[in-house]
N, C-alpha and C positions, 0 to 999 in steps of 0.2 A: 963572308960579309953579311949575307942575309940572316944566317943563324945568329951572328953576333948582334945584329940589329934587333931581332926578335927577342933575344935574351935581355938586351938593354930595356926594351919596352916592357917586358914582363917584370923585370926588377922594379921599374918605375911604377907600374900599376900596383904591384904587391906592396911596395913601400908606401904609396899613396893610400892604399886600402888600410894598412896598419895604422898610419897616422890619423886617417879619417875616422877610424873606428874607436878612437878614444872618446868615451862618453862624458864629456866635461860637465854637462848638466847634472848627471848622476853623481859624479865625483864631488862637485862643488856643494851640492845640497847635502850630501852626507857629511862632508867636512864641516859644514855650517850648522849641523845638528838638526836638519829637517827630515832626516830619514831617507827613504827611497822615493825619489821623485816620481817613479812609476806608479806609486800608490796615491798620488795627488792629482786632482783635476782630470785631464784627459789621459794621464799616464805616459805622455810623451816626454822625451828627455831633452827637448829643445828649450830655447830661451823663453818662448811664449808661455810654456807650462811652468817653467821655473819662476816666472813672474807671479804665479798663483800662490807662491809661498808668502808674498807680500814684500819680498826683499828685492827691490829694484836694482841695487848694486850687483847682487848675485846674478840676476837675469842679464844685466849688461855684460858682466864678465863672461857668462855663458855664450852670449851673442858674439863677443869679440873672439873668444877662444875657438868657437865652432867655425867662424869665418877664417880665423888665422890658420887653423890646421889645414884647411883646404888651400889657402894661399901659400903657405910654407911648402907643402908637398909639391905644388905646381911649380913654384919658383925654383926649388931645389932641382927638380927634374929638368926644367928649362935650362938652368945653368950647366948641369952636368951632361945632358943629352940632347938639347935642342927642342924644337917645337913639338915634334912627335912624342918625345918622352914626356914633355910637359902635359900634353893632351892625355896620355896614358895615365899619368899620375893624378891628373884632375878627375878623370873618370873613376879611377880607383878610390880616391878619397870620398867621392860622392857615394859610391857603393859601400865603403867602410862606415860612413856615418849612418846611412839608411839601413844597412844590414850588418851590424857589428857581430863578429863571431863570439865575442865575450858575453853578449846579452841574448844569445839564442837567435841571432839575426833579426832582432826586433829593435830598431833604432829610431832616429829622428826623421823629420820630413825633408831635411836637406836645404831649406831656404837660406839660412845663414852661410852654410858651407858653399852653396852654389854661388853666392855673391862674392865670397872670398876667392873662389876658383876663377870666376870670370874677371875679377879685377886683376888677378895675377897673370892669366893667360893673355888678356887683352884689356888694358885699363879703359879704353873708350867704350868697349862693350859692357864692362862691369859698371862704369859710371852711368851708362844709359839704362842698365837694369835697375840700379839704385834709384835713379830719377823717376823711372816708370813706376816703381813700387811706391815712392813718396807721393807722386801725382795721383795714382789710383787710390791710395789710402786717404788722401785729402778729399777725394770725390766720393768714394763709396763707404769709407770708414769700416772696412772689413779686411782684416789682416790677411787671411787666407786667399781671398779674391785678389788682393793686390799682388801677392806673391805669384799666383797663377798667371795673372796678366803680364807681370814682369818677365817670368821665365818663358811664357808662351810667345812673347814678342822677340825674345833674344835670338832665336835662329835667323830671323829676318835681319835684325840689327847686325848680328855677327857676320852674315853674308856680305853686307854692304861695307862694314867697317873693318873686317879682318879676313875675309875670304872663306872659301868652302870648308876648309879643315876645321876652323873655329866654329863655323856655323853647324857643322856636324856634331861637335862637342855640345854646343848649345841645345841642339835637338835631343841629344841623349839626356842632358840634364833636365830639359823640360819634360820629357817622357817620364823620367824617374820621379820628379817632383809631383807631377800629376797623379802618378800611381800611388805615391805616398799620401796624397791628399784625397783619396777616394771618399773617405767619410765626410770631409769638409765639402766636397763637391755635392754629395747627396744632400747635406744640410742647406747648401746654397740653392739647390733646385727646389727645396721645400720652403725656403725663406726663413729658416730657423738658425742660420749661422750667426753667432754673436758678433756684434760690432765692437770696434776698438773702444775700450773703456767701460764696456758693459760687464756687469758681474754675472758670470755664468759658470756652471759646473763643467761645461765642456769647453775645451780650449780650441782656439781658432787654428 
């Protein structure tokens, strides 16, 4: 039984990784004729950098798809294997987005995918994270800082709203997002991180 459980969790994690590793930002910008998004702005494959093409609809589509792939992976695993499988798939999808094997393990920063994952694994925690991002963005007008605050608060919110297992997932997500935002954190400390709406060469 233990071996079967481990196998199920492994399958959920691998499935989540493969779905999470689909680089929608790169695929959509190429299909739209903008070339390789990694050669634009910050070089990131996420929605913030896709917006630098000037195509807001394309950026929105990237945001929805990056969130959706994390949510779908998590929901599918939840339905097939329960909460533990859902957590494994959620973690796998985050790793897939951040370190996709198809792109030499150089992927996105995981904000959109993390929101999709949190909404799927525990919608109250996900809504709290979204609300925290919106509030922080309204106050500070810095996208990366808002994301860091939202994921940074999620383990505490997860503990109270969903229990220790979900809080552990939130902690993993927060650690991964902070690691992927190391350049943004350096700019925040220097006071050079661009604000929302500002025209900068470096993406938030």
